[in-house]
C-alpha positions in Angstrom: 61.0 -88.2 96.0 61.6 -84.5 95.4 59.4 -81.7 96.3 58.2 -81.6 92.3 57.4 -84.6 92.2 60.4 -86.6 90.6 61.3 -89.9 92.2 65.1 -89.3 93.3 66.4 -92.9 92.1 65.4 -93.2 89.7 64.3 -89.4 87.9 61.1 -90.4 86.3 57.8 -87.7 86.2 55.9 -88.9 88.6 52.4 -87.4 87.3 49.9 -85.8 89.3 46.3 -86.8 89.8 44.1 -85.0 87.8 40.8 -83.0 89.4 38.3 -84.7 87.5 35.9 -82.7 85.0 32.5 -80.7 86.7 31.0 -80.6 82.8 29.2 -84.0 82.3 27.9 -83.5 85.9 26.6 -80.0 84.8 25.3 -81.2 81.6 23.9 -84.1 83.0 21.9 -82.1 85.6 20.9 -80.2 83.4 19.6 -82.2 81.1 16.9 -83.4 84.2 15.9 -80.2 84.4 15.7 -78.9 81.0 14.2 -81.8 79.7 10.6 -82.2 81.2 10.6 -79.1 80.7 10.7 -79.2 77.0 8.2 -81.9 77.2 6.2 -80.0 79.5 5.8 -76.8 77.7 5.1 -78.7 74.4 2.4 -79.9 75.5 1.0 -77.8 77.5 -2.2 -76.4 77.3 -1.5 -72.2 78.1 1.4 -72.2 75.7 0.0 -69.2 73.0 -0.8 -70.8 69.7 -0.4 -68.4 66.6 -3.3 -68.7 63.8 -0.4 -71.2 61.5 -0.7 -73.4 64.6 -3.9 -73.9 65.5 -4.3 -74.7 61.9 -1.7 -77.5 61.9 -2.5 -78.3 65.4 -6.2 -79.0 64.8 -5.4 -81.1 61.6 -3.1 -83.3 63.6 -5.2 -86.6 63.6 -1.9 -88.7 64.7 -1.7 -86.1 67.8 -5.2 -86.1 69.7 -3.3 -83.2 72.1 -1.8 -81.7 69.7 -5.6 -81.1 68.8 -6.7 -80.8 72.1 -4.5 -78.2 72.4 -5.5 -76.1 69.7 -9.7 -76.0 71.0 -8.4 -74.3 73.9 -6.6 -72.0 72.4 -10.3 -71.3 70.5 -11.8 -71.3 73.9 -10.0 -68.8 75.0 -10.0 -66.5 72.0 -13.5 -67.3 72.2 -13.2 -65.8 75.4 -12.2 -63.1 74.9 -14.5 -62.4 72.0 -12.1 -62.8 69.1 -14.4 -62.2 65.7 -11.1 -63.7 64.3 -11.7 -66.8 65.6 -15.2 -67.8 63.8 -13.0 -68.5 60.6 -12.0 -71.9 63.1 -16.0 -73.4 63.1 -15.7 -75.3 60.5 -12.9 -77.5 61.9 -14.4 -77.3 65.6 -17.8 -78.9 63.8 -15.7 -81.2 61.6 -14.1 -82.6 65.0 -17.1 -83.1 66.5 -17.3 -86.9 64.4 -13.9 -87.3 65.0 -13.2 -91.2 66.0 -11.6 -89.6 69.6 -13.9 -89.6 72.4 -11.9 -87.0 74.1 -11.4 -84.6 70.9 -15.9 -84.9 70.7 -16.0 -84.1 74.2 -13.7 -81.0 74.1 -15.4 -79.4 70.6 -18.7 -80.0 72.5 -17.6 -78.0 75.5 -16.2 -75.3 73.0 -19.2 -74.9 71.0 -21.0 -73.9 73.8 -18.7 -70.9 74.5 -20.7 -69.1 72.3 -23.9 -70.1 72.4 -24.8 -67.7 68.9 -23.1 -69.2 66.4 -25.9 -71.3 65.3 -23.8 -73.4 63.0 -22.7 -74.8 66.3 -26.4 -75.5 67.6 -27.1 -78.7 65.1 -23.5 -80.6 65.9 -24.5 -80.0 69.5 -27.6 -82.4 69.2 -25.8 -84.7 67.2 -23.5 -85.4 69.7 -26.4 -86.1 72.3 -27.3 -89.7 70.9 -22.7 -90.3 71.3 -21.8 -93.8 72.4 -19.9 -91.9 75.0 -21.6 -90.7 78.6 -18.6 -88.0 79.1 -19.6 -86.4 75.4 -22.9 -86.8 75.6 -23.2 -85.1 79.2 -20.9 -82.2 77.9 -23.8 -81.6 75.1 -26.2 -81.6 77.2 -24.7 -79.2 79.7 -24.1 -76.9 76.2 -27.2 -76.8 75.2 -28.5 -74.5 78.1 -26.9 -72.0 76.8 -28.5 -72.0 73.8 -32.0 -71.6 75.0 -32.9 -76.0 74.2 -33.9 -78.3 77.0 -32.8 -81.2 74.2 -31.0 -82.5 76.8 -32.5 -82.5 80.2 -32.5 -86.4 79.4 -29.1 -86.2 80.0 -28.7 -84.3 82.6 -31.5 -86.3 85.0 -29.3 -88.9 84.1 -26.4 -87.3 85.4 -27.9 -86.9 88.9 -28.7 -91.0 88.2 -26.6 -93.9 89.1 -25.5 -95.0 85.8 -24.8 -98.5 84.9 -21.1 -100.1 83.8 -21.8 -102.4 81.0 -19.0 -104.1 80.2 -17.3 -104.0 76.3 -16.1 -107.0 76.5 -16.5 -110.7 76.9 -14.8 -112.6 79.2 -14.1 -113.5 82.9 -14.1 -111.2 85.5 -10.3 -111.7 86.9 -10.3 -108.6 89.1 -13.0 -105.7 90.3 -12.4 -102.9 91.7 -15.1 -103.3 95.3 -18.6 -101.7 96.4 -17.6 -98.3 97.6 -14.2 -97.4 95.9 -14.2 -94.0 94.4 -12.4 -93.6 91.1 -12.5 -91.2 88.3 -13.1 -91.6 84.1 -10.6 -94.1 82.7 -9.9 -95.2 85.7 -9.0 -99.2 86.0 -12.1 -100.7 87.1 -11.4 -104.7 85.9 -9.8 -107.2 84.2 -11.2 -109.5 82.3 -9.7 -112.4 80.4 -11.1 -112.7 76.8 -11.5 -115.9 74.7 -7.5 -115.3 73.5 -6.2 -116.0 76.7 -5.5 -112.0 77.5 -6.4 -110.2 79.8 -8.1 -107.0 78.9 -8.4 -103.3 81.4 -12.0 -102.5 81.3 -11.8 -98.8 82.8 -14.7 -96.3 84.4 -16.6 -94.1 81.8 -17.1 -91.9 84.4 -16.1 -90.0 87.7 -18.0 -91.3 90.3 -18.1 -94.2 93.2 -19.0 -97.5 93.1 -22.0 -98.3 94.7 -22.8 -101.5 93.8 -21.0 -104.6 91.8 -23.3 -106.3 90.0 -20.6 -109.5 88.9 -17.1 -111.1 90.6 -14.7 -112.7 90.7 -14.6 -115.5 88.4 -17.5 -114.9 86.7 -18.5 -115.4 83.1 -19.1 -111.8 81.4 -21.0 -111.3 77.6 -20.5 -107.6 75.9 -23.2 -105.9 77.1 -23.9 -106.9 80.8 -23.9 -105.2 83.7 -21.2 -105.5 85.4 -21.3 -101.9 88.2 -23.7 -99.3 88.9 -21.8 -95.5 89.8 -23.1 -93.7 92.0 -22.5 -89.6 90.3 -19.8 -87.3 91.6 -20.1 -84.0 93.4 -19.2 -82.2 90.5 -21.8 -83.7 88.0 -24.1 -84.0 90.3 -23.7 -79.9 90.5 -23.7 -79.4 86.5 -27.0 -81.7 86.0 -28.8 -79.5 89.1 -27.2 -75.9 87.2 -28.4 -77.1 84.5 -32.1 -78.2 84.8 -32.1 -74.4 87.4 -32.6 -73.5 83.3 -35.0 -76.3 81.6 -35.6 -78.3 84.5 -40.1 -79.2 84.8 -41.8 -79.9 87.3 -42.2 -83.3 86.7 -37.8 -82.5 88.2 -38.5 -81.6 91.2 -38.7 -84.4 93.4 -35.1 -85.9 92.2 -33.9 -82.5 92.4 -34.9 -81.9 96.2 -33.3 -85.2 96.4 -30.7 -83.7 96.7 -31.1 -80.3 99.0 -32.1 -83.6 102.3 -29.3 -83.3 104.4 -26.4 -85.4 103.3 -25.7 -84.8 99.5 -23.8 -81.7 101.2 -23.4 -77.8 101.0 -23.0 -76.8 97.6 -24.9 -79.2 96.4 -28.2 -78.8 98.7 -27.6 -74.9 97.9 -27.5 -75.8 94.2 -30.3 -78.0 94.8 -32.9 -75.5 96.3 -32.1 -72.7 94.2 -33.3 -75.7 91.4 -36.3 -76.5 92.3 -37.4 -72.5 93.2 -36.2 -71.4 90.0 -38.1 -74.3 88.3 -41.4 -73.5 90.7 -41.5 -69.8 89.4 -40.8 -70.8 85.7 -44.6 -72.7 86.7 -43.8 -75.4 83.3 
């Protein structure tokens, strides 16, 4: 073979090997970066929305995250005291009756950011009877901002173990043990229904399992207690803060039980402040 890359005997040129192009590698690498970014950016609630976008998102029943994004933006505008945000208030009130519990919970929180808006008051009162505990709790906390003690019973409930009742009839396949910490929406148990389908039963609240009322292979009916959840620290602190404004002397023993050792420094301090505020009101 000569130096020019041809076979000296045949005279035929031998093709030189070509370095593979890096273009496709660059494109693939870029996609690994761009696609996740676009997904994150499209669902990031901090992304500013125009008025037209907010109207569009609030009406997007097929995409609850769009509704939540719009509500988040409205909350930010309320905090900034933007007077133009009030044009969205009728839509917020309408969304407080949305079939998606997460949206109802978010609307309760948003309405509490403007206690001067009297139109929000009856909507929050209606949410006190919601089927979902997180919705009721948000409504109770936000009613405190309106100077309304109607949610006092719900605030007390936030300080006590919550009775988790099965929404499914069937046989317990598995259930988390006592002492397990769990988040709202976390898998609490699996239940095999009458159609032999294993259904997932998820926790309605944050907390820890203080006791289990059933066991694997046991048959349960709809409405039967399967476990008790003790409230997490954030829930306890929120409830104590609310009772500092609307609690009565009848709440003192419950409040002061969290001032004892073992409740945590922050919780103990808040319990002490709440008890002091209740005594100062004398009611």
